[in-house]
N, C-alpha and C positions, 0 to 999 in steps of 0.2 A: 478428701481422700477418695480416689476413683477405684470403686470396687472391681470394675472390670480389668483394670491395670493390676490389681492385686492378685486377682485370679490368674492372670497371664503370667505374672512373675512366678507363682507357685507352680504352674504347669511347666514353665521353662526349667524351673529346678528340678522338677521331677523327671523330665525328659533327659536331663543332663547330670545324673548322680555321679559323685566322685568319692572315692575311698578316703579314709583318714590320712591327713597330710599330704593328699593329692588334690586338694579342693582349689585348684588354680583358676579354672573357668568360673566356678561359683563365686569366688572371691572378686574376679574381675567384673562379673555381671553385677553383683551387689554394690560394688565400688562405683560403677559407672551411674547407677540410678541415684545413689546418694550424692555423687558429685553434681549430677544433673539438677538436684533440688538443693544444692548449695549447703549440704551438710558437711561439717568439718570432720576430718578423719585424723586420727592420732598415727604416729609412726610407731608400729609395734616392733618392727625389726624382724617379723615372722613373715614367711612367704605366703602363708594362707591364713585367712581370718582377717577380721576388721575390728576396730573399736571406732564408734562415731560418736561425736560429743554435740549436744543440743543445750541451749540455755545460756546462762549467764557466764559460765566458765568458773564460777565461784561456788563455795558451800551454800547450802548442803548438796551433796552429791549422792545420787542413787543410780543403779545400773540395772538394765534390762538385758537378759542373755538369751541367745539363740545358738543352737548347734547346727552345723551345716554339712556334716559327713554322712556318707551313705554306707550301705552294707554290701558284703560280697554274696548276694542273693539273687538268683534269677527270677526276674519278675513274672508273676502268673495272674495278671489282671487282664482285663478287657478295656482298659481306659484308652481313650483316643489319644492321650498324651503319656503313653507307657514309656518306660526307660529305653533309650537309645543306645545304651552302653551294655553289651552282653554280660551277664553274670553279676551286674550291679544294680541296685535299686534303692530308693529311699523307703525301706520297710519299717522304718521307726518314726516317721513324720517329721524328719528334720528339714526337709523341704517346706513343710507346713510352718515350722517354727521360724524359719529364716524369713519367709514371707509375712508372717505375723508380725514379727518385731521390726521388719523394714516398714510396714504399715504404720506401726506405732510411732516409729521414728519420724515418718513424714507427717503424721497427725501433729506430733509434738512440734516439729519444724514449723508447721502452720500458725501455731500460736506461741512461737518462741518468746516473743516479747513479753508474754504474760507469765512466763515461768519464773517461780521464786527460788531458782538454783539451777542445778545442772544434771542433765541425764546423760549417762554413757550407755551406748547400745553395743553390746559385745556379740559379734557373730564369730563363734568359737569353732575351731577346727577339732577333729579327732577325739570327739566324745566317746565314740564306740570303742576306742582302745585305751581310754583313760589317760591321755596325754595332753589334750587340749586345754583344759581348765588350768593345769599346772603352767603351761606355756604363757598363757594369757596373764595369770596372776604374777608369774616371775618377771613380767615386763616392768612392774612397778606402776604401771599406768593406772591401777585399779586401787592403789593404796588409800586414796581419799574417799573411796566409796563407803557410804554409811548404811546402804540397804541394797540387797540384791534380790531381783525378782525374776522368775522364769516360768514357763508353762510347758506342759507335755501333752501331746496327743492321747487320748484315751477313747478306744473304740466301744467301750461299754456304755458311753453316753452318746446320745445325738447332738448334733449342732445345736447351739443355744443353751447348753448345759455346762456349768463350771463346777469341778470338784475342788472343795477347799477343806482342809483338815489341819488344825494346829497340831504341833508336836511332831514326833518321827513319821515321816511319810515314805521314805525310801531307805533301803538297808545299806550297811556296809557289805562289801563284797571282797573276800580274800581268797587266795589260792593257796593250797598246800599240795606238797608232792612227797612221796616216800620211795626211796630206792632200797629194796631189801636184799642184802647180800648174803648168799649161801655158799654152797661148794657143788659146782656141776659134776655130773657123772652119768653113767649109762643107766637108762631107765629100768634095766633088768637088775641092776644092784644098787638100789637107792641107799642101802646101808653104807656105802662107800662115799657118799656125798652128804649134803645138808641141803634139803630141798626147800627153796624160798616160796613155793606155791602154796602149801598149807599155811604159812605164815601170812601171806597175802590174804588168804580167804578169812583167817582168823581176825586179821586187822579190820577188814571191811565190816565184819560182824561187830567187833568190840566198838568201832567209833560210832556206830548207830545208837549206842546207849547213852552218849555224852549228852545229846539234847534231852532224852527222856529221863535221865537219871541224875545229871549233874547241872542242868539249868531249870530255873524255876518255870513251872507251867504258865506263869503270868508274863514270862519274857518270851519274845518272838526270836526263834533261832532255827537255822537249817544247817546240817552238815550232810553233803552229798558227796559220794565217790562217783566220779563221772568217766574215769578212764582206767583201765588196767592193761598191762602188758607182761607177758612172760613166755620165754622159749620161743623157738622158730622151727621145731620139728617134733615128730611124734615119739621118738625113742630116746630122748636126752633129757635129763633133768637139768634145768637151766642153772647157771651161776647166779643170776639175778631176777628179780621180779619189781614191777614198778606199778605204782598207782598214783592218781591225783584227783584232786576234787576241790569243792568250794565250801566256804563258811559264809553264811549270811546272818547278820544280827542287826538289831536296832539300837543297841547302846555299845559303847567302847567298853564298859566294865564286863559285859557278857562276852564280847569279842575276845579279850584277853583270858578270861576264864577258859573258854573253848580252846584257845590256842595252847595254854598250858596242858589242858587235859588231853588234847591230840598227842602232844609231844610225849607225855607220860605214857599213855596207852599204847601207843605205837612202839615206843622203845621196849616196854616190858613184854608186849606180846610177841615181838620178834625174837626176843631173848629166850622166851619159853621154848622156841623152836629151834633155838641154837643159831639163830641168824642175827645180823646186825642191820638196823635200820637207820639210813640217813634221811632226816626229816628237814623239809624246807618249808617255810611259811612266808608268804608275800602278802603284804597289806595293800588292798586296793581302795577304793573311794570309801570315804567314812559315811556314816548315815547322814540323810539329809532330814534336818530338823527345822519344822517351819516355826517362826516366831508367831505366838498366838495373837498379839496386838495387831500385826499386819494382816493377819487372816481375817480379823473382825472388820478392819477397814476394807479389805478386798471384797467381803461379802457386801458391804454397803455399795461399793462401786458397781459391783456385778448387778444388784438388784436395780439400781438407778437405771442401768442400761437395758433392763428388761431380761437379763439372763437368769435361768433357773439355777439355783445353787444346791448342791448336794454334798454331803460329808463323804468324801470318797475314802475307801478302805486303804490302809497302808499296804505297800508292796515290797516283797523281798528282793525285787530288781534293784539295781544300783545305778547311781547318777553321779558324774564327777562335778556337778553343780556344788556338792558339798565342799569342794575346794575353796569356793569363794566365800563360803560362810565361816571360814577361819579367818577372813578378813573383817567381815561384818555380818550381822544377822540378815536374814531374809525369808523367802518363801517360794515353794514350787507348787503351782497349781495345775490340775488336771482339765484339760480342754476337750470337751466332747466333740468327737469327729466321726462317730458312727463307723460304718464300714463292715462290721461283723467279724473281722479277723483281727487276731492280736498282733501287737507289734513284733517284728521280726518274722512274720509269716510272709511267704511270697505272694500272697493275695491281699496283703494289707492295702487299705486305701484310706485316705482322709477326706472328707466332705468339704469342698471349698466354700460351702455355705457358712462354715465356722470361722473363716478367715477374718472378715471385717468386724464381726462382733468381738473376736478376740483381741484384734488390734486396738480397737476402741477401748476395751476393758484395760489393756496395759497402758494405754496413753493416759486415761483417767485415773488409773491408780497411781501412775508415776506422779502426776500432778498432786494427788492427794498426799502422797508420802513426802514430796517436797514441802508442802505447806505444813505438814505435821512436824517435819525436821526443823523447819524454819521457826516454828512457834516455840 
């Protein structure tokens, strides 16, 4: 594996970011490199994204996954290879992920004849809008996979460090919204209407008690109201008010408990103010739960390659990698990439020095997992 070419690939991807479901140039660029290296590609029927196949074509089968979409963020770095697309940048490291898994794929291709099974490498579109994993999984091309593995950039660790944690590592992320229906009137005669704004304020206060009083202190959970709207002028009590927010949890049991609590508290609080509340709840990605045994083997692979291993803290951020874990178990690892700025920040950067070590790690772990499943 040519480290210089790998870094050039990463830098090209960084310069040419594309939003979710618009990753046409990215897909074509990755396809060309894979085809040049005689890596077989499956027909997904999806315009963006790829699934590459390396190995025997028979069981056991594992998958490596990278996401490839960028974010609608204007880049504020001084990188010589900064984004050339105004208002769009790879602020979450998906350019790094794609280059890393491409490197792993090419390393595995070099020793394809020695593989004891099949590795499918997924270059997934639309992770940022929680569509891509569903689309890839719905192709049916991953139904035979027995283990899914992925990585994510982590600015809290420098290059050469890998975060490995068994159990829940990333949260479920759901959206809720409430339309509070009152009766509009002139602000000078509030008694003639039913004001939805006090109901909105009370609901915001009420839902803050769900985590503190209805969820065990030993369970991780977040309920955040992130948007409110009411009225459009200074002297009219509006007919309706609106709020929305997010629920983040680490287990499906707590997820359902919070959903029911939200629905009950919102309905009863609105009723106390003479209003009606229309509550909607949309489930997003489920929690990402790492299989303990693969984490143990990952630590062995990492240390054999000279990487430092840390037990990374869990995160309340979500990842649609959890969709693949409905097919088979797997794990998500944190890849130290330094930079100092968090993911989704306009000054986010990923250290290219972490690329080749990460690619080698995933290639080595893929081989180890195939041998484990074969046994």
